[in-house]
N, C-alpha and C positions, 0 to 999 in steps of 0.2 A: 236539181231536187233529188233527194235520196228516196229511193223506193222502199216502202215498208216490206218487211219479211213476210211472205205469204206462203205458208207451208202447203196449203191445199193446191194453190196454183202451181207450185213447183212439182208436186206429185202428179198433177194432171199433165204437165208438160213432159215428165218422164214417161207417163203412161202412153201418151201419143207417140213418143219416140219408140217405145217397145212395140206398139201396135203397127208401126210402119214395117217392122221386121217379122212379126208373128201373124199368121193367118190360119184359121181353122178350116179344114175341108170336111167333106162328108166322111172320108176314110179316117182322117186324123183331126178331130175337132179340137177346139181351144177350151182349156179349163181356166176360166177367169175367176179370180178370187177378190174379195173386198172385205176389209175389216173396219168396223166403226168402233167407237169407244165401248159399246155394249154388246155388239153382235158380230158374227162372222157369216159370210155368204160365199157360196161357190156355185158356179153354173158351167155347164158344158155347152158350147155354142158351135153351130155349124155356120161359119161366116158366108159360105157360098149361097145358102138359102136364107140367111139372116134369121135363124130360128134357134131357140134354146131347146136343147134336147133333154137335159136333165138338170135339176137344181136341188140344192139343199142349203138350209140356213138354221141358225139357232132360234129363229122366230117360229119354227115349226113346233107344234104342240108336243109331238113325241120326243123330240130332242130336248126341249125345255124341261119336260118332266124328268127325263133321264139325268139332266144336269142340275136338277133342283133349283132352277132359275139363276144359276151362276153361268151366264152366257158369255162372259167377257174374258175368260182365262184360256190358257193353252190347252187344257183338257177339253174345253168346249170346241176349240178349233180343230183338235185332232178328231173329235167325234164327228164334226162336220165333214172332214176329209174322208173318214171311213164311210160315212153315209153316202157321199157323192160317188165314191169308188164303187160301193156295192150297187147303187142304182145304175151306174154306167155299165158295169159288167152285166147286170140284168138286162139292160137295153142293147147289149151286144157291142159296146164300145170297149176296146182293149187298150188303145194307145191314144194319148192326147199331147198337145203342146201346152206348156204351162205359161199363163199370163199372170204375172204378179201385180198388175195394175199400178205400177209406179212405186209400190212399197218395197222396202228392203227385204231380201230373202232371209228373214230372221224372225224369231218369236212365233207369233200366231200364223203368219204366212207359211213359215217352214213346217209348222205342225199340221196345217191343212194338207200340204204336199205329202208329208210323211204318212198321214192317215190314208190318203188316197193310194199311195204306193202299197201300204199294208193290205188294202182291199184287192190289190191285183192290177191296178192301172199302171201302164208304162208311160214314162215321160220321154 
């Protein structure tokens, strides 16, 4: 029997393969990103204590107003990256490991990473 093409299942499989290699610590936490059709999300996670230290997304009222509700484009993703970077620096986080969550490093994922780098985060 031929298996149907399941894009989400393949992304999750890639994500699990990535997570086997990447682990965030207290000193160097993990920057995990996710993009849906309409929104972009980023969070910095300490995997040792299983806690989210900092997060940002296009669902937040301040970012939505700045974007005039256009939350699905590259400009929105870059703004999320800048916001997560600024919040991380404010929380005393200077270096992270990047977790692309099984997505290709292209488009909105790349814009989030570039925005975080602009804010001063090191990968």
